[in-house]
N, C-alpha and C positions, 0 to 999 in steps of 0.2 A: 201771625200769618206764616204759613209754611212756604217761604219764598222758593226754596229749592224744588219743592213739589210742583209749584205753579210754573216755574221756569222750564222744568222737564216737560210738562204738558205742552207749553208753547213751542219748545224745541222740536217735539214730535211733529207739530204742524208744519215745520219748515222742511221736513224730509218729504219731498213731493212724491206723489203717487208714481210718476214716471220714473223717478230715481229709484224708488222702492222695487218696482217690478224689474227694472234693468239690472239692479245689483243682486236681487234674490235669484235671478236666473242662473247665476254662476256658482251657487253652492253656499255652504255654511260659512266659508271664509269671509264672504261679503256681508253676511249677517253679523259676524263679529266686528267687521269694520263699521257697520251701521251703529252697533252698540257703542263702540269707542267714540264715534262722531257725536252721537247723542249725548254721551257723558261730557264731551267737551262743550257742547252747546248749552247744556243745562247749567253749566258753571258761569253763565253770563251774569251781569250785574242786575240789580233790582229793576232798572229801567227797562230791561227786556220783557218784564211782565206786562208793562203798559203798552209797549210798542216793540215787540221782539224783532220784527223784520228790520226796522230802522236802526235798532241797537246793534245788530250784527253787521248791517251794511255800513254803518258809521260807528265803529267801536270807540271812537274818541268823542262822541257826542256828550255834552255836559250831562251829568247824572246827579241825582239828589242823594245825600248820605242818609244815615239812619235817623239823625235828629239835627236840629238847627245848629250849624257849626259856628265857632268863633273865628275860624280861619278858612281861607279859600286856597291858599298856596303855601309853598315851602321853599326857602333858600337854605341849603345845607352847606356850610363852610367846613369841609372835611380836612382837618390838619393831620394828614397821614404821617405816620412814623412814631407817634406817641409823644405829644408835648409834655414836658415835665411840669407837673402841678406845683413842684417846690420852687420853680422859677417863674410861675405865673400867678396862681390864685390861692394856693394853700400855704399860708404863712405858718412856719413852725419854729418859734423861738427855742423850743427844747432841743432842736438839732444843733444850735449854736452851743448850748450848754454841754451836750454830749458829743460834740464834733470829734471824729476820729475813734470813738469807742465803738465796740461791736454792738449790734442789736441784741437785746436780751433774748435768750434762747426760747422763751415761750412764744415769741413772735415768728421765729423762723424754723421751728421744729419740723423735720421731714420735708422741708422745701428744697427745691433745686432750681437754680437759675442757669441761663445759657452761658453767661459770660463772667459771672462773679460768684464767689463763695457766699453762702447765706450769712456767714459771720463777718463779712466785710465791714469796715468801719462806717459809722454814720457820717453823713456829709451835709454840713450846713450850707445853705445857698449863699452864693457870693453876691446875690442881688438884694437890694434893699426893698422893703415893703412899706406901704403906708395905707391908711384908710382914706377912702374917697367918697364923694357925694353925700347926700343926706342919709343914705343907707349905711355909710361907714364901711363899705366893702373893702376888704384887703386886696390889693393888686400890687404886683411887683413893678419896679421901675422900668422893666423891659416893655411894658404896655401902657405908655402914657396916654394914648388916644382912647383905649378902652377904659382907662381910669376916669375919663370925662363923661362916659355914658353909662356908668354902673347903675344909675338910677333907672335906666331903661331896660336892664337885663336881669335875668335870674342866674346866679352862679351856682352850679351844682358841684359840690366838693366830695360827693360820695358815690360817684359813678363806679360801677363794677361790671366786669365782663368775664366770660368763661375761658377765653383764649389768651395765650401769653406770647405767641409768635405772630409776626406781622400779617402774613397772608390769611391764616384762619381768623385772626382778630378783626382784620378789615372786613372780611366776608361776614363775620358775625355781627359787627356793628351795622353793616349795611343791609343784611338780609335776615338777621335773626337766627342764623344757623352757621356752624363752622364748616358745613359741607357745601361744596359747589353745587350749583344747579337750582338754588332757591331764588325766587323773585326778590329784587331789591326794594327798599322802602319807596323809592320813586316810582317803581313799576306798580306796587300795590296802590299807591295814591292815585295814579292815573287810571288804573283799572277801576278803582272805586268811584272816582269823580269825573273821569273824562277830561276834556280840555275846553277852555274858553277861547283858545286861539284857533283860527282857521288857517293861518298862514305860517305858523311855526310849530315845531314838534311840541308835544305836551310835556316832555321830560328832556331837558337839555343838560349836558355835562361839559365842563371846561376844566382844563388842567393848567397849572402854572409852574410846576417844578418837575421832579423826577417821576419815573413810572411807578405805578401802583403795584405793591407786592401781590395783592389779590386780583390784579388785572381787571378786565372788563366785567367780570362777574360782580364787581361792586356796584355796577349800575345796569346789570342785565335783567331780563324778564323771567329767567328760569323757565318754569313750565307754563307761565301765562302766555297768551298769544304775543307774538313778537312786536306787535304795534305798541306795547307798553314798555319796551326797553328804552334806556337812555340813549339819546343821540349825541355823540361826542363832536363838539365843534373844534376845529383846528385852531392853532395858536396864531396863525397869520394867513393872509390871503382870504379866499372864499372860506366861510365857516365850514362848508362841506364840499368835498371834491365834486367836480363835474356839474356845478351849478350853471356854468356858462355853456351855451350851445357850441358844438364844434363849428368850424368855418363851413359855410355853405348850408347850414341848417337854419332855416328861418323860423320865427315863432309860429307862423301859420302851418308849416310842415310838422313842427313838433306837436302842435295841438291836434292835428288830424291823426297823427300816429297814436297819440295818447287816447283819443276818442275811440279809435279802433280797438286798441288794447283793452280799454275799459269795458267796451261792449262784450268782448270775449270773456273777460273775467267775470262780469256780471251774469252772463249766461251760465258760466260754470258755478257761480255762487248760488244761483237759483236752483240749479240741479242738485247740488250737494249740501249747501248750507255750511260749508267749511269756513270757520272764522279766519283762517289764515289767508283765504282769498280776499276777505274784506280788508285784512292788513295790507295785502299787496295793492289793492285799489287805492287805499288811503295813502300809501307810501308814494306811489307814482304821482298822485294829485298834489300831495304836500310838497314834493320835490319841485313840481312845476310852479306852485305858488311861491316857494322860497326863492326862486330866481329873482323875484321882486322884493320880497319881504326881508331876506337875509342881508342884502347890501344896505337897505334902509336901516336895519337894526344896528349894523356895525359902523354906520356913518355917524360919528359923534360930533361932527362939525357944528351942530346946532346946540350942543350942550354949552352952558355958560362957562366962562373962565373960572368963576367961583366954584362951580361944581367940579370941574376938572382938578382944580387945586385942592379941593376938599378931599377928594379920593387919592390925590397924588398920581394922577394919570399923566403919562407922557404920550401924547398922540402918536400913533404909528408903532408903538412898542408893546409887545405882548407882556403882560404882567398880571399878578394877582389883583392889583388895583383896577386894571382894565376889565378883568373878569367880573369884579364886583359891580362896576358901573354897568356892564352888559347885563348882569343879573337883574339889576333894577329895571333896565329897559325891557328885558324879557318878561318879567312879571307884569309890567305895565301893559304889555301886549297880550296878556292872557295865558302865558305859559304857566303850567300848574306846578312844576317841580324843577328847580334849578340846583345843580350840585357842582360846587367848585372844589376840586382836589388840589391840595398843595402838599406834596409829599417831600418834606425836607426836615422833619422834626425828630429824626432818630439819632439822638445825641449820646452815643456811648463814650464819647470823649469831649472834654471841654463844653459841658452842658450849658454853662452860663453864657459863654460866647455864642454857642449855637442858638440858644433861645433869643439872644439879642439880635443876631443876624436875621433870623426868620421873622421876628417881630417887626424889624425895620421894613420887611417886605409886605407884611400882612396887617399890622395893627391899625395903621391909619385908614386903610381902605375898609376894613371890617367895621370900624367905628363910624366911618362916613356913610356906609350902607345903612346903618341903623338911623342915623340922622336924616339921610336923604329920604328914606322910606317914610319916616315920621312926618317930615314937612310936606310930603305929597299925599298924606292921608292913607298910605299903603301899609304902614306898620301894624295898624290895628287888626288887619285880617291877613297878615303875612307872618308865618313862623320863620324865625331865623335861628339856626343851630350852629354852634361853633364847638369843635372838639375833634379828637383823634380816636384811635382804636383802643388805646390803653394809656397808662401813665408810666412813671419811672420810679425806681426804687429810692428809698431814703438813704441807702448805702451807696458808697462811692464805687465806681468801676475804674480800676487802674490796671493796665496790663502792658508791661514794657515790651514784650514780644510782639504784641499787636499794635504798638504805638499809641495806646490809649491811656489817658489820665484825666482825672476830675470829671468823669462822665457818670451816667446812671444807666442801669439795665432796665429791661422791660418789667412792668408791674401791672397786674390786672386786678388787684384786690381793692384799690381805691385810686381814683383820679378825678380830674376836674374838667367840666364843660360849662358852656353857658347857652341859654335860650332867651329869645326875646320875641315880643309881638304876638299877634294872633291868639290872644287870650291867656298868654303866659303872665304870671304875676311879676311885676317889675320891682327892681330895687331890693331883692331878697337874696339871701344865701341859703341854699338848701343842703342839709347834711353836714356832718362833721367827721373828721378822722381822729385817730388817737394821737397822743403827743408826738409820735414820730412820723405820723402820716402813713403808717403801714397798713392799718385796717380801718374799715368804716366803724365809727363809734356810735353814730345815730343816723336814722333816715337813709338807708341804702337806696340807691337808684340803679337797679340792674338794667342792662340793655333792653330786656323785654319790657320793663316798666317805662323806660323812655319812649319806646316804640308805641306802647299802649297809650301813653299820654299824648303823643303827637297825633295819633289817629283820633283820639277823643276830641282834641281841639278842632279837627277837621270834620267832626260830626259822625264818627264811626264808633260803634261798639266793637272793639278789637277782636272779640270772640266771634263776631258774626260776619266780619269781612273775610270770606273764605273762597276757596277755589278747589273744586274736586279734581284730584289727580291720582292716578294709580289706585283707585278704590277708596280714597278717604279725602276728607275735607282738610285742606291746609290753610294756615293763616300766617301772617307776619310774626306774631308772637307765639305761634305753635300752640303749646298747651300751658304757657306761662304768662306772667305779666299782670300788673295791676296799674291803674291810672294813679299818678302821683298827685293827689288832690291838693297838696300844699303848694304846688306850682301853678295852680289855676287861679286866674284873677277873679 
């Protein structure tokens, strides 16, 4: 079936006769505008074929993917900064054997690094590794809680990316492009699936550490309608500013004002069919409903003592642990995509200490999230992803002038991540690196492949989930990517 052709035909019907004659009366410029508008409209999802008017009026209405999905939602634990695979999941006893010796030239020929020489000495991890679970997965001592759930996750030790600096690498991992202006993974997912929540945003973002090098583009909508961008929740107080009415404004007054504004917007939507007006209507109504739903979401007083202790949550204190608990509460309430950013993994100095410090803040809660989702029956249709934008070098970074020692530089050729739930095969390790952890030795997992796999689990052919912009169809994986079949349950 030619979905684009049928959507274009339906979009034409939305351009009312009154609007056509009004606009055509002022010249060719208006015809060009009509053409651009039609192009935007025809890029709606498949549900627009069946009911185009309702799909545009409610762009977050639940939609059906291309085929029966294994997963319905995603929680992405983004460890920004680049966690070192050598201190987490990629055990390399050869580094101990060659500790302090330079990397063989065949590995580093024609390479340049930002902060170290390519011939810097190899650096064996100071952290101990052991096998865990029935799967015998190697995990470092810095991650004792993750070690207990290895039979529930798939560790990927062969991740690869195209970028080696933080901002472009974060953008690439989250949008599939090193260029700003592309839609994020969460935006693509909500564009394709809509939302099951009527009272909360479809795509929620929370942060627990420093600012992101890639900024808000990591969770932006790019050229998709703005309704699909991530909504950032604040670390304390109301999740979103201005949820509470100003003094003197009663709920009745607010409702009357919103009804009047909605009527004007709906009139304009009927006349033009502009999907951004549907975004505006939805945003005002969502904000109104969130005045009730957001306080209920963040009220964890009814969570059991055992649950709070499992996550390591201290009530009233913002933390990664609190965000993990809120992530579970969000997906319980129908939110489609939740992304937690924890940017504190950029360890150019004292990498072992840095990984220990950040693991103390994140390890318990990440493992608790998997356990909590499983015991509530949510893990089977929720994908959980853990990882950063790249990894670290097997060579040491030491710079007296910069005050750095025993660190690791950025490395994009091979790094580690993990996935769980939602149709992901559990208790497996995918991919291997060479004896020094410098290059992928088997089963590479490029960013585009990871994106294709996530979309596949959500029921999408990644080559068919597209949006027409500036004359061509774009997709999350652009013109690359293959589903990693070995990661599928």
